[in-house]
N, CA, C, O and CB atoms as a CASP TS submission, in Angstrom:
PFRMAT TS
TARGET T0000
AUTHOR 0000-0000-0000
METHOD Language model
MODEL 1
PARENT N/A
ATOM      1  N   UNK     1     105.085  90.256 108.208  1.00  0.00           N
ATOM      2  CA  UNK     1     103.736  90.150 107.651  1.00  0.00           C
ATOM      3  C   UNK     1     102.647  90.299 108.724  1.00  0.00           C
ATOM      4  O   UNK     1     101.582  90.864 108.476  1.00  0.00           O
ATOM      5  CB  UNK     1     103.576  88.812 106.938  1.00  0.00           C
ATOM      6  N   UNK     2     102.942  89.777 109.920  1.00  0.00           N
ATOM      7  CA  UNK     2     102.133  89.967 111.144  1.00  0.00           C
ATOM      8  C   UNK     2     101.813  91.577 111.284  1.00  0.00           C
ATOM      9  O   UNK     2     100.662  91.995 111.403  1.00  0.00           O
ATOM     10  CB  UNK     2     102.980  89.368 112.487  1.00  0.00           C
ATOM     11  N   UNK     3     102.866  92.349 111.256  1.00  0.00           N
ATOM     12  CA  UNK     3     102.757  93.678 111.361  1.00  0.00           C
ATOM     13  C   UNK     3     101.637  94.401 110.447  1.00  0.00           C
ATOM     14  O   UNK     3     100.817  95.236 110.828  1.00  0.00           O
ATOM     15  CB  UNK     3     104.053  94.167 111.092  1.00  0.00           C
ATOM     16  N   UNK     4     101.794  93.906 109.225  1.00  0.00           N
ATOM     17  CA  UNK     4     100.774  94.279 108.141  1.00  0.00           C
ATOM     18  C   UNK     4      99.395  94.000 108.482  1.00  0.00           C
ATOM     19  O   UNK     4      98.549  94.886 108.364  1.00  0.00           O
ATOM     20  CB  UNK     4     101.041  93.568 106.875  1.00  0.00           C
ATOM     21  N   UNK     5      99.061  92.692 108.948  1.00  0.00           N
ATOM     22  CA  UNK     5      97.794  92.340 109.345  1.00  0.00           C
ATOM     23  C   UNK     5      97.325  93.238 110.538  1.00  0.00           C
ATOM     24  O   UNK     5      96.177  93.683 110.549  1.00  0.00           O
ATOM     25  CB  UNK     5      97.780  90.882 109.686  1.00  0.00           C
ATOM     26  N   UNK     6      98.198  93.500 111.522  1.00  0.00           N
ATOM     27  CA  UNK     6      97.858  94.120 112.628  1.00  0.00           C
ATOM     28  C   UNK     6      97.485  95.578 112.221  1.00  0.00           C
ATOM     29  O   UNK     6      96.507  96.071 112.783  1.00  0.00           O
ATOM     30  CB  UNK     6      98.953  94.004 113.630  1.00  0.00           C
ATOM     31  N   UNK     7      98.178  96.330 111.285  1.00  0.00           N
ATOM     32  CA  UNK     7      97.986  97.559 110.773  1.00  0.00           C
ATOM     33  C   UNK     7      96.668  97.509 110.045  1.00  0.00           C
ATOM     34  O   UNK     7      95.876  98.434 110.227  1.00  0.00           O
ATOM     35  CB  UNK     7      99.126  97.973 109.926  1.00  0.00           C
ATOM     36  N   UNK     8      96.355  96.512 109.233  1.00  0.00           N
ATOM     37  CA  UNK     8      95.089  96.456 108.475  1.00  0.00           C
ATOM     38  C   UNK     8      94.062  96.335 109.450  1.00  0.00           C
ATOM     39  O   UNK     8      93.018  96.957 109.253  1.00  0.00           O
ATOM     40  CB  UNK     8      95.011  95.316 107.461  1.00  0.00           C
ATOM     41  N   UNK     9      94.193  95.603 110.516  1.00  0.00           N
ATOM     42  CA  UNK     9      93.039  95.439 111.433  1.00  0.00           C
ATOM     43  C   UNK     9      92.718  96.789 112.149  1.00  0.00           C
ATOM     44  O   UNK     9      91.563  97.186 112.301  1.00  0.00           O
ATOM     45  CB  UNK     9      93.346  94.306 112.504  1.00  0.00           C
ATOM     46  N   UNK    10      93.904  97.516 112.610  1.00  0.00           N
ATOM     47  CA  UNK    10      93.795  98.781 113.142  1.00  0.00           C
ATOM     48  C   UNK    10      93.059  99.694 112.312  1.00  0.00           C
ATOM     49  O   UNK    10      92.180 100.384 112.829  1.00  0.00           O
ATOM     50  CB  UNK    10      95.026  99.286 113.408  1.00  0.00           C
ATOM     51  N   UNK    11      93.344  99.790 110.945  1.00  0.00           N
ATOM     52  CA  UNK    11      92.696 100.788 110.002  1.00  0.00           C
ATOM     53  C   UNK    11      91.258 100.397 109.866  1.00  0.00           C
ATOM     54  O   UNK    11      90.382 101.261 109.887  1.00  0.00           O
ATOM     55  CB  UNK    11      93.398 100.829 108.554  1.00  0.00           C
ATOM     56  N   UNK    12      90.978  99.104 109.724  1.00  0.00           N
ATOM     57  CA  UNK    12      89.713  98.596 109.585  1.00  0.00           C
ATOM     58  C   UNK    12      88.767  99.105 110.633  1.00  0.00           C
ATOM     59  O   UNK    12      87.661  99.582 110.379  1.00  0.00           O
ATOM     60  CB  UNK    12      89.773  97.183 109.595  1.00  0.00           C
ATOM     61  N   UNK    13      89.351  98.951 111.985  1.00  0.00           N
ATOM     62  CA  UNK    13      88.603  99.472 113.097  1.00  0.00           C
ATOM     63  C   UNK    13      88.352 100.824 113.000  1.00  0.00           C
ATOM     64  O   UNK    13      87.194 101.179 113.221  1.00  0.00           O
ATOM     65  CB  UNK    13      89.220  99.243 114.294  1.00  0.00           C
ATOM     66  N   UNK    14      89.291 101.777 112.679  1.00  0.00           N
ATOM     67  CA  UNK    14      89.312 103.227 112.614  1.00  0.00           C
ATOM     68  C   UNK    14      88.249 103.616 111.495  1.00  0.00           C
ATOM     69  O   UNK    14      87.548 104.613 111.667  1.00  0.00           O
ATOM     70  CB  UNK    14      90.828 103.786 112.280  1.00  0.00           C
ATOM     71  N   UNK    15      88.135 102.906 110.450  1.00  0.00           N
ATOM     72  CA  UNK    15      87.191 103.099 109.258  1.00  0.00           C
ATOM     73  C   UNK    15      85.738 102.820 109.876  1.00  0.00           C
ATOM     74  O   UNK    15      84.847 103.661 109.752  1.00  0.00           O
ATOM     75  CB  UNK    15      87.564 102.010 107.930  1.00  0.00           C
ATOM     76  N   UNK    16      85.556 101.750 110.469  1.00  0.00           N
ATOM     77  CA  UNK    16      84.090 101.357 111.097  1.00  0.00           C
ATOM     78  C   UNK    16      83.975 102.520 112.012  1.00  0.00           C
ATOM     79  O   UNK    16      82.882 103.074 111.891  1.00  0.00           O
ATOM     80  CB  UNK    16      83.954  99.764 111.978  1.00  0.00           C
ATOM     81  N   UNK    17      84.772 103.069 112.901  1.00  0.00           N
ATOM     82  CA  UNK    17      84.350 104.178 113.782  1.00  0.00           C
ATOM     83  C   UNK    17      83.958 105.438 113.028  1.00  0.00           C
ATOM     84  O   UNK    17      83.037 106.176 113.379  1.00  0.00           O
ATOM     85  CB  UNK    17      85.455 104.512 114.746  1.00  0.00           C
ATOM     86  N   UNK    18      84.713 105.621 111.992  1.00  0.00           N
ATOM     87  CA  UNK    18      84.386 106.957 111.079  1.00  0.00           C
ATOM     88  C   UNK    18      83.089 106.705 110.457  1.00  0.00           C
ATOM     89  O   UNK    18      82.258 107.613 110.425  1.00  0.00           O
ATOM     90  CB  UNK    18      85.520 107.282 109.839  1.00  0.00           C
ATOM     91  N   UNK    19      82.803 105.407 109.894  1.00  0.00           N
ATOM     92  CA  UNK    19      81.538 105.206 109.212  1.00  0.00           C
ATOM     93  C   UNK    19      80.281 105.514 110.197  1.00  0.00           C
ATOM     94  O   UNK    19      79.304 106.193 109.881  1.00  0.00           O
ATOM     95  CB  UNK    19      81.492 103.700 108.666  1.00  0.00           C
ATOM     96  N   UNK    20      80.516 104.824 111.569  1.00  0.00           N
ATOM     97  CA  UNK    20      79.389 105.091 112.512  1.00  0.00           C
ATOM     98  C   UNK    20      79.260 106.602 112.780  1.00  0.00           C
ATOM     99  O   UNK    20      78.153 107.125 112.905  1.00  0.00           O
ATOM    100  CB  UNK    20      79.606 104.321 113.875  1.00  0.00           C
ATOM    101  N   UNK    21      80.385 107.278 112.864  1.00  0.00           N
ATOM    102  CA  UNK    21      80.269 108.725 113.245  1.00  0.00           C
ATOM    103  C   UNK    21      79.361 109.358 112.110  1.00  0.00           C
ATOM    104  O   UNK    21      78.334 109.985 112.366  1.00  0.00           O
ATOM    105  CB  UNK    21      81.793 109.482 113.353  1.00  0.00           C
ATOM    106  N   UNK    22      79.833 109.137 110.850  1.00  0.00           N
ATOM    107  CA  UNK    22      79.189 109.715 109.681  1.00  0.00           C
ATOM    108  C   UNK    22      77.644 109.359 109.619  1.00  0.00           C
ATOM    109  O   UNK    22      76.825 110.195 109.239  1.00  0.00           O
ATOM    110  CB  UNK    22      79.922 109.208 108.396  1.00  0.00           C
ATOM    111  N   UNK    23      77.325 108.220 109.967  1.00  0.00           N
ATOM    112  CA  UNK    23      75.931 107.888 110.029  1.00  0.00           C
ATOM    113  C   UNK    23      75.195 108.552 110.999  1.00  0.00           C
ATOM    114  O   UNK    23      74.025 108.860 110.770  1.00  0.00           O
ATOM    115  CB  UNK    23      75.748 106.578 110.221  1.00  0.00           C
ATOM    116  N   UNK    24      75.763 108.827 112.115  1.00  0.00           N
ATOM    117  CA  UNK    24      75.078 109.552 113.206  1.00  0.00           C
ATOM    118  C   UNK    24      74.954 110.991 112.652  1.00  0.00           C
ATOM    119  O   UNK    24      73.881 111.586 112.753  1.00  0.00           O
ATOM    120  CB  UNK    24      75.906 109.485 114.648  1.00  0.00           C
ATOM    121  N   UNK    25      75.857 111.468 112.164  1.00  0.00           N
ATOM    122  CA  UNK    25      75.920 112.918 111.790  1.00  0.00           C
ATOM    123  C   UNK    25      75.076 113.188 110.618  1.00  0.00           C
ATOM    124  O   UNK    25      74.523 114.283 110.520  1.00  0.00           O
ATOM    125  CB  UNK    25      77.343 113.368 111.490  1.00  0.00           C
ATOM    126  N   UNK    26      74.930 112.265 109.705  1.00  0.00           N
ATOM    127  CA  UNK    26      73.944 112.327 108.576  1.00  0.00           C
ATOM    128  C   UNK    26      72.585 112.354 109.132  1.00  0.00           C
ATOM    129  O   UNK    26      71.746 113.029 108.535  1.00  0.00           O
ATOM    130  CB  UNK    26      74.082 111.134 107.601  1.00  0.00           C
ATOM    131  N   UNK    27      72.229 111.667 110.269  1.00  0.00           N
ATOM    132  CA  UNK    27      71.032 111.610 110.721  1.00  0.00           C
ATOM    133  C   UNK    27      70.670 113.084 111.464  1.00  0.00           C
ATOM    134  O   UNK    27      69.504 113.453 111.611  1.00  0.00           O
ATOM    135  CB  UNK    27      70.962 110.358 111.617  1.00  0.00           C
ATOM    136  N   UNK    28      71.599 113.713 111.820  1.00  0.00           N
ATOM    137  CA  UNK    28      71.654 115.057 112.581  1.00  0.00           C
ATOM    138  C   UNK    28      72.148 116.114 111.597  1.00  0.00           C
ATOM    139  O   UNK    28      72.872 116.964 112.115  1.00  0.00           O
ATOM    140  CB  UNK    28      72.657 114.997 113.898  1.00  0.00           C
ATOM    141  N   UNK    29      71.930 116.239 110.374  1.00  0.00           N
ATOM    142  CA  UNK    29      72.726 117.157 109.487  1.00  0.00           C
ATOM    143  C   UNK    29      72.239 118.574 109.554  1.00  0.00           C
ATOM    144  O   UNK    29      72.748 119.414 108.812  1.00  0.00           O
ATOM    145  CB  UNK    29      72.674 116.691 108.027  1.00  0.00           C
ATOM    146  N   UNK    30      71.256 118.906 110.421  1.00  0.00           N
ATOM    147  CA  UNK    30      70.680 120.365 110.373  1.00  0.00           C
ATOM    148  C   UNK    30      71.738 121.485 110.622  1.00  0.00           C
ATOM    149  O   UNK    30      71.716 122.544 109.995  1.00  0.00           O
ATOM    150  CB  UNK    30      69.538 120.535 111.487  1.00  0.00           C
ATOM    151  N   UNK    31      72.567 121.216 111.475  1.00  0.00           N
ATOM    152  CA  UNK    31      73.578 122.330 111.926  1.00  0.00           C
ATOM    153  C   UNK    31      74.721 122.431 110.958  1.00  0.00           C
ATOM    154  O   UNK    31      75.217 121.394 110.517  1.00  0.00           O
ATOM    155  CB  UNK    31      74.188 122.039 113.390  1.00  0.00           C
ATOM    156  N   UNK    32      75.188 123.650 110.587  1.00  0.00           N
ATOM    157  CA  UNK    32      76.438 123.934 109.783  1.00  0.00           C
ATOM    158  C   UNK    32      77.632 123.086 110.367  1.00  0.00           C
ATOM    159  O   UNK    32      78.389 122.464 109.623  1.00  0.00           O
ATOM    160  CB  UNK    32      76.804 125.540 109.826  1.00  0.00           C
ATOM    161  N   UNK    33      77.760 123.095 111.732  1.00  0.00           N
ATOM    162  CA  UNK    33      78.830 122.446 112.502  1.00  0.00           C
ATOM    163  C   UNK    33      78.864 120.980 111.959  1.00  0.00           C
ATOM    164  O   UNK    33      79.887 120.494 111.477  1.00  0.00           O
ATOM    165  CB  UNK    33      78.556 122.517 114.135  1.00  0.00           C
ATOM    166  N   UNK    34      77.689 120.314 112.069  1.00  0.00           N
ATOM    167  CA  UNK    34      77.688 118.839 111.659  1.00  0.00           C
ATOM    168  C   UNK    34      78.171 118.723 110.152  1.00  0.00           C
ATOM    169  O   UNK    34      78.873 117.792 109.758  1.00  0.00           O
ATOM    170  CB  UNK    34      76.159 118.180 111.825  1.00  0.00           C
ATOM    171  N   UNK    35      77.702 119.812 109.312  1.00  0.00           N
ATOM    172  CA  UNK    35      77.973 119.397 107.830  1.00  0.00           C
ATOM    173  C   UNK    35      79.477 119.560 107.652  1.00  0.00           C
ATOM    174  O   UNK    35      79.995 118.930 106.730  1.00  0.00           O
ATOM    175  CB  UNK    35      77.130 120.344 106.694  1.00  0.00           C
ATOM    176  N   UNK    36      80.277 120.366 108.461  1.00  0.00           N
ATOM    177  CA  UNK    36      81.547 120.510 108.336  1.00  0.00           C
ATOM    178  C   UNK    36      82.234 119.316 108.863  1.00  0.00           C
ATOM    179  O   UNK    36      83.222 118.877 108.275  1.00  0.00           O
ATOM    180  CB  UNK    36      81.941 121.677 108.921  1.00  0.00           C
ATOM    181  N   UNK    37      81.749 118.727 110.000  1.00  0.00           N
ATOM    182  CA  UNK    37      82.394 117.493 110.490  1.00  0.00           C
ATOM    183  C   UNK    37      82.133 116.419 109.526  1.00  0.00           C
ATOM    184  O   UNK    37      83.060 115.643 109.293  1.00  0.00           O
ATOM    185  CB  UNK    37      81.902 117.085 111.881  1.00  0.00           C
ATOM    186  N   UNK    38      80.975 116.252 108.911  1.00  0.00           N
ATOM    187  CA  UNK    38      80.709 115.337 107.938  1.00  0.00           C
ATOM    188  C   UNK    38      81.582 115.346 106.716  1.00  0.00           C
ATOM    189  O   UNK    38      82.009 114.302 106.223  1.00  0.00           O
ATOM    190  CB  UNK    38      79.429 115.495 107.582  1.00  0.00           C
ATOM    191  N   UNK    39      81.832 116.499 106.251  1.00  0.00           N
ATOM    192  CA  UNK    39      82.813 116.658 105.261  1.00  0.00           C
ATOM    193  C   UNK    39      84.243 116.272 105.549  1.00  0.00           C
ATOM    194  O   UNK    39      85.005 115.760 104.729  1.00  0.00           O
ATOM    195  CB  UNK    39      82.793 117.947 104.896  1.00  0.00           C
ATOM    196  N   UNK    40      84.541 116.587 106.869  1.00  0.00           N
ATOM    197  CA  UNK    40      85.981 116.284 107.133  1.00  0.00           C
ATOM    198  C   UNK    40      86.089 114.623 107.442  1.00  0.00           C
ATOM    199  O   UNK    40      87.081 113.968 107.124  1.00  0.00           O
ATOM    200  CB  UNK    40      86.539 117.251 108.491  1.00  0.00           C
ATOM    201  N   UNK    41      84.972 114.087 108.074  1.00  0.00           N
ATOM    202  CA  UNK    41      85.098 112.672 108.270  1.00  0.00           C
ATOM    203  C   UNK    41      85.052 111.798 106.961  1.00  0.00           C
ATOM    204  O   UNK    41      85.569 110.685 106.859  1.00  0.00           O
ATOM    205  CB  UNK    41      84.015 112.251 109.190  1.00  0.00           C
ATOM    206  N   UNK    42      84.343 112.476 105.952  1.00  0.00           N
ATOM    207  CA  UNK    42      84.306 111.805 104.688  1.00  0.00           C
ATOM    208  C   UNK    42      85.671 111.666 103.984  1.00  0.00           C
ATOM    209  O   UNK    42      86.062 110.629 103.448  1.00  0.00           O
ATOM    210  CB  UNK    42      83.375 112.520 103.815  1.00  0.00           C
ATOM    211  N   UNK    43      86.313 112.765 104.043  1.00  0.00           N
ATOM    212  CA  UNK    43      87.731 112.937 103.645  1.00  0.00           C
ATOM    213  C   UNK    43      88.606 111.917 104.305  1.00  0.00           C
ATOM    214  O   UNK    43      89.357 111.181 103.664  1.00  0.00           O
ATOM    215  CB  UNK    43      88.233 114.334 103.994  1.00  0.00           C
ATOM    216  N   UNK    44      88.481 111.898 105.635  1.00  0.00           N
ATOM    217  CA  UNK    44      89.206 110.801 106.354  1.00  0.00           C
ATOM    218  C   UNK    44      89.028 109.467 105.988  1.00  0.00           C
ATOM    219  O   UNK    44      89.938 108.650 105.845  1.00  0.00           O
ATOM    220  CB  UNK    44      88.921 110.818 107.640  1.00  0.00           C
ATOM    221  N   UNK    45      87.705 109.242 105.822  1.00  0.00           N
ATOM    222  CA  UNK    45      87.189 107.836 105.394  1.00  0.00           C
ATOM    223  C   UNK    45      87.796 107.506 103.964  1.00  0.00           C
ATOM    224  O   UNK    45      88.254 106.398 103.683  1.00  0.00           O
ATOM    225  CB  UNK    45      85.478 107.798 105.327  1.00  0.00           C
ATOM    226  N   UNK    46      87.754 108.546 103.119  1.00  0.00           N
ATOM    227  CA  UNK    46      88.353 108.226 101.733  1.00  0.00           C
ATOM    228  C   UNK    46      89.915 107.755 101.876  1.00  0.00           C
ATOM    229  O   UNK    46      90.354 106.736 101.344  1.00  0.00           O
ATOM    230  CB  UNK    46      88.255 109.611 100.740  1.00  0.00           C
ATOM    231  N   UNK    47      90.615 108.573 102.604  1.00  0.00           N
ATOM    232  CA  UNK    47      91.963 108.246 102.920  1.00  0.00           C
ATOM    233  C   UNK    47      92.214 106.899 103.635  1.00  0.00           C
ATOM    234  O   UNK    47      93.140 106.180 103.260  1.00  0.00           O
ATOM    235  CB  UNK    47      92.482 109.304 103.722  1.00  0.00           C
ATOM    236  N   UNK    48      91.475 106.573 104.573  1.00  0.00           N
ATOM    237  CA  UNK    48      91.488 105.486 105.260  1.00  0.00           C
ATOM    238  C   UNK    48      91.162 104.178 104.135  1.00  0.00           C
ATOM    239  O   UNK    48      91.881 103.179 104.115  1.00  0.00           O
ATOM    240  CB  UNK    48      90.436 105.697 106.475  1.00  0.00           C
ATOM    241  N   UNK    49      90.166 104.323 103.362  1.00  0.00           N
ATOM    242  CA  UNK    49      89.857 103.288 102.532  1.00  0.00           C
ATOM    243  C   UNK    49      91.010 103.061 101.479  1.00  0.00           C
ATOM    244  O   UNK    49      91.225 101.949 100.998  1.00  0.00           O
ATOM    245  CB  UNK    49      88.534 103.571 101.894  1.00  0.00           C
ATOM    246  N   UNK    50      91.686 104.105 101.176  1.00  0.00           N
ATOM    247  CA  UNK    50      92.862 104.018 100.207  1.00  0.00           C
ATOM    248  C   UNK    50      94.060 103.312 100.949  1.00  0.00           C
ATOM    249  O   UNK    50      94.776 102.507 100.354  1.00  0.00           O
ATOM    250  CB  UNK    50      93.319 105.535  99.679  1.00  0.00           C
ATOM    251  N   UNK    51      94.234 103.619 102.170  1.00  0.00           N
ATOM    252  CA  UNK    51      95.182 102.781 103.003  1.00  0.00           C
ATOM    253  C   UNK    51      95.041 101.399 103.120  1.00  0.00           C
ATOM    254  O   UNK    51      95.945 100.570 103.016  1.00  0.00           O
ATOM    255  CB  UNK    51      95.183 103.185 104.245  1.00  0.00           C
ATOM    256  N   UNK    52      93.628 101.151 103.385  1.00  0.00           N
ATOM    257  CA  UNK    52      93.309  99.717 103.432  1.00  0.00           C
ATOM    258  C   UNK    52      93.366  98.944 102.146  1.00  0.00           C
ATOM    259  O   UNK    52      93.668  97.750 102.126  1.00  0.00           O
ATOM    260  CB  UNK    52      92.002  99.559 103.962  1.00  0.00           C
ATOM    261  N   UNK    53      93.093  99.589 101.152  1.00  0.00           N
ATOM    262  CA  UNK    53      93.228  98.986  99.836  1.00  0.00           C
ATOM    263  C   UNK    53      94.784  98.742  99.613  1.00  0.00           C
ATOM    264  O   UNK    53      95.128  97.646  99.170  1.00  0.00           O
ATOM    265  CB  UNK    53      92.573  99.951  98.683  1.00  0.00           C
ATOM    266  N   UNK    54      95.689  99.657  99.883  1.00  0.00           N
ATOM    267  CA  UNK    54      97.002  99.456  99.729  1.00  0.00           C
ATOM    268  C   UNK    54      97.561  98.465 100.544  1.00  0.00           C
ATOM    269  O   UNK    54      98.389  97.694 100.056  1.00  0.00           O
ATOM    270  CB  UNK    54      97.629 100.553  99.894  1.00  0.00           C
ATOM    271  N   UNK    55      97.190  98.366 101.844  1.00  0.00           N
ATOM    272  CA  UNK    55      97.628  97.374 102.860  1.00  0.00           C
ATOM    273  C   UNK    55      97.230  95.964 102.378  1.00  0.00           C
ATOM    274  O   UNK    55      98.029  95.036 102.501  1.00  0.00           O
ATOM    275  CB  UNK    55      96.979  97.685 104.289  1.00  0.00           C
ATOM    276  N   UNK    56      96.115  95.798 101.877  1.00  0.00           N
ATOM    277  CA  UNK    56      95.480  94.579 101.479  1.00  0.00           C
ATOM    278  C   UNK    56      96.242  94.088 100.287  1.00  0.00           C
ATOM    279  O   UNK    56      96.442  92.877 100.195  1.00  0.00           O
ATOM    280  CB  UNK    56      93.973  94.770 101.174  1.00  0.00           C
ATOM    281  N   UNK    57      96.738  94.990  99.263  1.00  0.00           N
ATOM    282  CA  UNK    57      97.498  94.500  98.242  1.00  0.00           C
ATOM    283  C   UNK    57      98.787  94.027  98.544  1.00  0.00           C
ATOM    284  O   UNK    57      99.298  93.090  97.932  1.00  0.00           O
ATOM    285  CB  UNK    57      97.599  95.378  97.340  1.00  0.00           C
ATOM    286  N   UNK    58      99.399  94.708  99.570  1.00  0.00           N
ATOM    287  CA  UNK    58     100.676  94.404 100.108  1.00  0.00           C
ATOM    288  C   UNK    58     100.674  92.968 100.743  1.00  0.00           C
ATOM    289  O   UNK    58     101.542  92.130 100.501  1.00  0.00           O
ATOM    290  CB  UNK    58     101.064  95.482 101.139  1.00  0.00           C
ATOM    291  N   UNK    59      99.649  92.781 101.547  1.00  0.00           N
ATOM    292  CA  UNK    59      99.411  91.422 102.290  1.00  0.00           C
ATOM    293  C   UNK    59      99.128  90.379 101.238  1.00  0.00           C
ATOM    294  O   UNK    59      99.621  89.265 101.410  1.00  0.00           O
ATOM    295  CB  UNK    59      98.146  91.483 103.360  1.00  0.00           C
ATOM    296  N   UNK    60      98.381  90.613 100.153  1.00  0.00           N
ATOM    297  CA  UNK    60      98.141  89.729  99.084  1.00  0.00           C
ATOM    298  C   UNK    60      99.458  89.270  98.469  1.00  0.00           C
ATOM    299  O   UNK    60      99.714  88.074  98.337  1.00  0.00           O
ATOM    300  CB  UNK    60      97.262  90.381  98.066  1.00  0.00           C
ATOM    301  N   UNK    61     100.255  90.201  98.111  1.00  0.00           N
ATOM    302  CA  UNK    61     101.500  89.889  97.389  1.00  0.00           C
ATOM    303  C   UNK    61     102.526  89.079  98.280  1.00  0.00           C
ATOM    304  O   UNK    61     103.307  88.256  97.801  1.00  0.00           O
ATOM    305  CB  UNK    61     102.155  91.229  96.898  1.00  0.00           C
ATOM    306  N   UNK    62     102.449  89.392  99.619  1.00  0.00           N
ATOM    307  CA  UNK    62     103.384  88.714 100.508  1.00  0.00           C
ATOM    308  C   UNK    62     102.839  87.307 100.630  1.00  0.00           C
ATOM    309  O   UNK    62     103.639  86.372 100.649  1.00  0.00           O
ATOM    310  CB  UNK    62     103.530  89.439 101.930  1.00  0.00           C
ATOM    311  N   UNK    63     101.570  87.091 100.711  1.00  0.00           N
ATOM    312  CA  UNK    63     100.902  85.732 100.823  1.00  0.00           C
ATOM    313  C   UNK    63     101.357  84.868  99.442  1.00  0.00           C
ATOM    314  O   UNK    63     101.762  83.706  99.459  1.00  0.00           O
ATOM    315  CB  UNK    63      99.127  85.935 100.936  1.00  0.00           C
ATOM    316  N   UNK    64     101.213  85.619  98.383  1.00  0.00           N
ATOM    317  CA  UNK    64     101.409  85.074  97.055  1.00  0.00           C
ATOM    318  C   UNK    64     102.880  84.548  96.921  1.00  0.00           C
ATOM    319  O   UNK    64     103.161  83.498  96.342  1.00  0.00           O
ATOM    320  CB  UNK    64     101.089  86.173  95.965  1.00  0.00           C
ATOM    321  N   UNK    65     103.795  85.385  97.517  1.00  0.00           N
ATOM    322  CA  UNK    65     105.296  85.167  97.386  1.00  0.00           C
ATOM    323  C   UNK    65     105.535  83.934  98.470  1.00  0.00           C
ATOM    324  O   UNK    65     106.264  82.991  98.162  1.00  0.00           O
ATOM    325  CB  UNK    65     106.250  86.677  97.774  1.00  0.00           C
ATOM    326  N   UNK    66     104.943  83.994  99.627  1.00  0.00           N
ATOM    327  CA  UNK    66     105.091  82.848 100.559  1.00  0.00           C
ATOM    328  C   UNK    66     104.456  81.568  99.980  1.00  0.00           C
ATOM    329  O   UNK    66     105.014  80.497 100.217  1.00  0.00           O
ATOM    330  CB  UNK    66     104.436  83.183 101.936  1.00  0.00           C
ATOM    331  N   UNK    67     103.239  81.601  99.176  1.00  0.00           N
ATOM    332  CA  UNK    67     102.827  80.345  98.729  1.00  0.00           C
ATOM    333  C   UNK    67     103.732  79.812  97.555  1.00  0.00           C
ATOM    334  O   UNK    67     103.843  78.597  97.395  1.00  0.00           O
ATOM    335  CB  UNK    67     101.382  80.437  98.318  1.00  0.00           C
ATOM    336  N   UNK    68     104.392  80.721  96.718  1.00  0.00           N
ATOM    337  CA  UNK    68     105.185  80.222  95.709  1.00  0.00           C
ATOM    338  C   UNK    68     106.617  79.739  96.396  1.00  0.00           C
ATOM    339  O   UNK    68     107.335  78.934  95.802  1.00  0.00           O
ATOM    340  CB  UNK    68     105.346  81.360  94.572  1.00  0.00           C
ATOM    341  N   UNK    69     106.882  80.140  97.342  1.00  0.00           N
ATOM    342  CA  UNK    69     108.129  79.668  98.073  1.00  0.00           C
ATOM    343  C   UNK    69     107.733  78.271  98.648  1.00  0.00           C
ATOM    344  O   UNK    69     108.576  77.381  98.532  1.00  0.00           O
ATOM    345  CB  UNK    69     108.613  80.740  99.302  1.00  0.00           C
ATOM    346  N   UNK    70     106.722  78.022  99.164  1.00  0.00           N
ATOM    347  CA  UNK    70     106.294  76.743  99.658  1.00  0.00           C
ATOM    348  C   UNK    70     106.077  75.721  98.560  1.00  0.00           C
ATOM    349  O   UNK    70     106.338  74.549  98.832  1.00  0.00           O
ATOM    350  CB  UNK    70     105.057  76.905 100.439  1.00  0.00           C
ATOM    351  N   UNK    71     105.656  76.007  97.424  1.00  0.00           N
ATOM    352  CA  UNK    71     105.581  75.136  96.185  1.00  0.00           C
ATOM    353  C   UNK    71     106.902  74.768  95.689  1.00  0.00           C
ATOM    354  O   UNK    71     106.967  73.806  94.924  1.00  0.00           O
ATOM    355  CB  UNK    71     104.840  75.815  95.063  1.00  0.00           C
ATOM    356  N   UNK    72     107.998  75.413  96.025  1.00  0.00           N
ATOM    357  CA  UNK    72     109.360  74.909  95.394  1.00  0.00           C
ATOM    358  C   UNK    72     109.907  73.886  96.182  1.00  0.00           C
ATOM    359  O   UNK    72     110.972  73.359  95.858  1.00  0.00           O
ATOM    360  CB  UNK    72     110.446  76.003  95.262  1.00  0.00           C
TER
END
């Protein structure tokens, strides 16, 4: 379970970096090159958010299982 938390934390950090990059590029959207990078980073961010969602679900399931085992 620790590895799941570690992976979740890493993915959150990556998502924050991607969001910061996107914000910067959105402020400088004039060039075609930036538009392409924005498109690519948005796709990456969507994938990262899906990974985060899946990892969060896995961790919650493991926590619920652990909680049930403690109740017995």
